[in-house]
N, C-alpha and C positions, 0 to 999 in steps of 0.2 A: 573370557566369555565362554569359550568352548569348554574349559574345565568346569566352570560353574554349571553349565548345561549337563555335562556328563555326570557331575556329582548329584544334580537334582534327579536325573533319571535313575541313577544307582540307588538313591534314597527311596525313590518311589517303588522300585523293585523290592528293596529290603522291607519296606512297609507291607507290601502285598504278601511277601513270604511270612512275615511275622503274624499277619492277620489270618491267613488262610492255611490250614493244615495241608491241603492238597498241593500247595506250592512250596512247602517247606520239607522236602524229603530228607530222611536220614538213611544211612546204609541199612540194608535189610537186616543184617546181623545185629546191629545196634538196637534197632526197633524191637526185635524179638527179645533181646536182653532186657530192655526197659519194661516190657510187659511181664516177663518172667520175674524180674526183681520186685515189681509191685505185688505180684501174687505170692512169691516165695519168702518175702521179707518176714522175719519172725514177728509175731504179734506183740504189740506193746502192752504194758499193764493196763492202759486205758481201754484197749480193745477187749481184754479179758474181763475187766470190770463191767463194761457195757454188755458184753456177751453173756456173762453170768447173770446179770440183772434181768436181761430179756429172757433168758432160759427160766429163771424163777417165775417171772410173770406168766410165761407160757404154761409152765407146769401147774401153777396155782390158779391163775385167773381163767385159763382155758380148760385144761384137762380135769383139774380137781373140781372146779365149779360145774363142769359138764357132768362129772360123776354124781355130784349132788343133785343136779337137775334130773338125771336118769333115776336116781334112787328115790327122790321125793315127788317126781312128776312135774308136769308143766305148770302146776299151780305156783311153783317157785318163781315163774316168770310172770310178767304183767299181762299176758295174753288171756283175755276172757271177753265175753260178750260186751260190746260188739267188736272189740279190737282183737280179733284172732290172729292178725298179722302185725307183729311188732318189730322191734329192732333186729330180730333175726332176718326178716325179709328186707329190711332197710340195708343191712350189711351185705346181704346177698347181691342186691342190685348194685350197691356201691363197689364191691370188689370185682364184679363182672365189668363194671365201667372202667375201673383202674386197668384191668387186663387188656382193654381195647387199644391202649396206647402202643403196646408192643406190636400188634398186628398192623396198626396204622403206620407207625414209623418204619417198620421193617418191610412189610409187604407192599403197601400202597406206594410209599416213597421209592421202593425198589422198582416197582412197575413203571413209575413216572421218571425214573433215573435221577432222583434228587441227590446230588453228590454229597450234600452236607450230612446225610444220614449215616455215612460210613462208620465213623468211630463209635457211635453209641447205639447201633442196632442191637448188639448183644444185651446191653443193659435194659433196653426196652423189651426184648423178647423174654428175659427173665421175669420182668414185671408181669407179663401175661401168664406164665406158668404159675408163679407164686401167688398172684392175685386170684387165679381160678381155684387154687388149693383152699384159700380162705373162703371163697364163695361156696365151695363144696362143704366145708365145715359148717358154714352158717345154715345151709339147707338141712344137713343132718341134725343140727341142734334143734331146728324147728320141728323135725319129725317126732321128737319125743322118744318113741320106742325105736331107737336107731338100730338095734340089733336085727330088725326085720327089714332093713333097707333094701334087701334083695327082692322084696315084693314089688319094687318099682321097675324091676328089669324083666323084659319079656324073655322067658326061658320055659321050655317044656317041663311040666311037673305033674305029679300024680293027682293033685287036687284040682287041676284045671284052672288054677288061678292065673289071671292075666292082669297086667297093669290097667288101671282106669285112665284111659287116655283123655277123659274129661277133666282130670285133675291137673292143676298147674304144677304140682310137685313132680309129676311125670314129665311134663314139658321141660321143666328146669333141669331135671336129671339128664334127659337126653341132650339138651343143649350144652350143659356144662361138660358132660363127658365127651361129647364130640369135639368141642372147642379145646378141651384140655389135651386130648390125644393128638389132635392135629397141630396145635401150637407147640407141644413138646417135640414132635417130630420136626417141625419147622425150626425150632431152636437148635436141635441136634445137628441138622445138616450143615449149616455154615460153621458149626463148632468143630467139625472133624479136622480141617487143616490146622487149626490152632492147637488142638490137643495132640496132634501129630508132632507139631513143633515143640510142645511142652514135653512130649515123650522123649524126644531126641536130646533134650536139655536137662533132664532130671534123673534122679537115681532112687533106689529103694522102692518103697511101696508106691510112691507117686508114679514112678516109671511104669510099674505094673498096672496101676489105675488108668493112666493115660493110654497105655498100650491096648487095653480092652476097649476104651472109648474110641480110639483112632481107627479101629476096624482094619488095621493093616495099611492105612493110607500112606503112600510114598510120594505122591505129587507127580505122578506120570501124566502125560497129556490126556490119555484115555480116562484116567480117574477124574481129572478136572472137567472134562467134557461131560461125563455122567453126573458129576456133582452140580454143575451149573444147570444142566437140563432139569434135574430133580428140583433144584431151588426155584427155577422159573415156574415149573408146574405147581409147586406148593404155593408160591407167591400169588398166582392167579386163583388157585383153588381156595385158599384160606380167606380171601377177601369176602366172598359171599357167605362163608361160614360165620365170619365176624358180624356181618350185618344181620344174618338170620338169628344169631344167638340173642342179641339184645332186642330184636323184634319180638322173639318169643317171650322174653322177659316182659316186654310191654304188653303182650297179649294176656299175661297173668292178670293184668288190671283192666285193659280195654275190653276184654271179653265178658266182664261182669256188667251188671246193670246198675251198679252203685252210682250215686251222684258224684261227679268229678272224675270218674274213670271211663265213662263211655265216650271215648274220643278216638276218632279215626286217625288222628295225627300223632298218636302216642308212639308209633313205630319209629319214624324219623326223629321225633322229639327225644326219645330215649337214646337213640344212637348218637345224636349230637351231644347229649348230656354225658354219655359215656366217654366220648372223645374229649370233652371239656375237662372232666376230672382226670382222665388218663394222661393228657398232655401236661396238666399241672403236676401230677405225680412224677412224670418223666423228668421235668425240670428239676424237681427236688432231688430225685435220685442222682441225676447227673452232677448237680452241685456238690452233693455229699461225696460222691466218688472222686470228683476233681479235688476236693479239699482235704480228703483223708488218705488217699492212696498215692504212693510215690510215682513220679513221672507222668501223672495224669494231666498236669497242666499243659503238657505238649500235645496230647491227643484231644483234649476237650478245651476248646477256646471260646472266646467271646462270640465268634461267628455262629457257633452252634446254639448258644443261648439266644442269640438274636433271631435265628431261624425258628427255633421253638416258640419264642415270644410272638413272632408274626402269626404262626399257626394258632397259638392260644387266643390271640386277638380276633382272628377271623372266626374261630369256633365260638368264641363268646358272643360275637354278633349273630351268628346263626342260632345259638341257644336263645338269645333274647327274642329273635323273630318267632321261633317256635313257641316259646313260653307265652308271649302276648297273643299270638294267634290262637293258641288253645284257650287262654283266658277269655278273650273277647267273644269267641264262638259260644262258649258256655254261658257267659254273662248275657249275651244277646238272645240266646235260646229261650230264656224266660222260664225255665223249669223251676218250680218253687223251691225244691230241696237243693238243687244245684246252687241257686242264688244264696240260699241259707249257708251252704258250705263255703262259698266264696267269701261271704261276710265273716264267717267263723275263722277262715284263714287270716284275714287282715285284722280283725278286731277282737278275736278270741284270746284266750290266755297265752297262746303261742304265736300271737301276731308278730312279736319281736323276731321270731324265727323266719317268718315270711319276708319281712323287710330286710332282715339280715341276709337271706338268700339272694335277694336282688342286689344288695350292696356288694356281696362277695363275688357274685358271678358276672355282674355287669359293670358296676361303678368302678371297682378296683382295677380290673383289666383294662377298661377303656381309659382310665385316668393315668395309668403307668405305662402300658405296653405300646403306646403310640410313639414314645421317645426312644430312638435307636440306642442312645447311651445307657438308658435304664434297662432296656431289653438285654443288652450285652453284659450287664453286671450280674454275676452269679447270685450274690446275696439278695439282690432286688427281685430277680425272677423267682428265686426260691420262696421268698415271702409271698409273692403273688400266687405261686403254685399251691402253697399251703392254704392260703385264704380261699382260693377257688375250690379246693377239696372240702373245706369246711362248709362252704356254700352249697356244694353239690350234695353233701351228706344231709344238710338241712332240707334240700329239695326232696330227697328220697324220704326223709322223715315226714314231711308234710304230705307227700303222696300216699304213704302207707298208713301209719297209725292216726295221724291227725284227720285225714280224709275219711277214714273208716268210722270215726266218731259220729259223723252226721249221716244218717240214713233216712229211709222213709217211715221209720217207726220211732218217733221221739221218745217213747217210754224205755227204749233200750240205750239211749245215749249215755255214754260214760267216758270220761277222760282217761286216756291210756297212761298208766304209771309203770315205768320200766322197773324190772326187778333184777334177777340174776343175769339177765342178758347184757347188762352194762359191763360188768367185769369180763364176761366172755367175749364181748366185742373188743375190749381193750386187749385181750389175749390174742385175738386174730391179728391185730396191728403189730404186736410184739413178735408174733410168729413170722409175719411177713418180713420184718426187719432182720430177724434172726436168720432166716433162710438166705437173705441177701449177704449178710456178713459171712456166713459159711461159704457161700458161692464165691465170694471175693478171694478166698484163700484156696479154692479148689480148681477153678477154671478161669481162663483169661477173659476178663470183662471187656477187653478191647479186641474186636476182630482184626487182628494184625494184617492178615492177608487182604482183607477188603481195603484197609487203609493204603497198603502198599500198591494194590491194583489201581486205586484212585490216583495216587501220586504218579504212577507211570503214565496215566492217561492225561494228566494236566501238565501244561507247560506255558511259559510266558513267550509271546511272540511280539515282534515289533512291526507295526504297519505305519510307515511314515514316522510321525512324531509320537504316535500313541503306542503304549505297551498294553496288550490285551491278553486275557487268559484264553487259551485254546484247550479244548477237551476232545481227545481222539477216541475212537471206538476200538476197544480191545478185542471184543469177541468176534 
């Protein structure tokens, strides 16, 4: 009887270690080797085929088509009266939304000491930087005469030209630039110990590359103290930056007097929508990393997808609340043109997109993510993440070109027909994936020191007949 009891307790502990990364520590040297192997492993022919295809898509669909747009003018795009804001602005809002997942996962969860965040903070932080690059491209595409982009920047000049601060383009430039700089610095700080580890375990050009990035980091107590203080400061500072950026994006619309846009709730509505699409994209990225890179199944486990799935479900509920709040207030307001627009959303030529948005953003997450087994299944949560991002892109499309169709001058109504912006948008998606593939071979995608730190803080303790997880404070 005693042996059976001991065996059951041992099995329970083994199950906990298998399920939770923080309870399944490996020797520090072995963990470093695993991350280095995943990064240094020679690319397979499949990697090069996908990389080459994406590079071709970026060169042709993004840069070549952009050159055509510059040479022939904005007439090549579908933007004309009354739809002066088309897919370029849809993609801008979409990519800024994708970038919010990195700050949410890394900064907010760090502040709240959510331990499950540790192995995938780097992957999320890269999403922020790479997503903002695509958002910046989309803004520049929309400008048309992109070679005079510096007119948007406040700098002393002989012609006494200053940016028009009434222009949403200026708001977006300031918001995206601030967010890109701060998020890149926040990405770099926790990267320093890992590139120092890579520096000590590599040779040739890689060693010189990591040596530059490591900034002479040797892991002394003073260096760790300064690094942690800097990361804590940035974690608290970047959270209001994140909220302000997408609030400014919402003001692009809410500050106008168009039907469907004059909403005081657009600020939090856009922030929740950004987190909705961003968390879905984070789930997809994690599943791809886990499935394609060596040793990643040890670092990224079902518990991490389960935690992300719970966040996706909560955010989906918040998005549903803000959506129907915004809808009911506008419907009840009784404005003739707003009611015309709401009817156009549901029964117009793109009504299928409006219902598809609700299906992707509410029905699918609520139907699947309530189940713990489905949440912890990588392929299932990947499908949900992809569907959510389709739904959120639909939402942005409905807010921008579809809503601009209906205004207070019926003689100007015209359906938006996309042109060259479609392949250019595909090019930004390919560029995002291409940057990720390149990063997977250049920098450690797993913050090894954070995982090691978390494993040191976690241990199993027995209280009577129960075995519980204890988390100690390291700092």
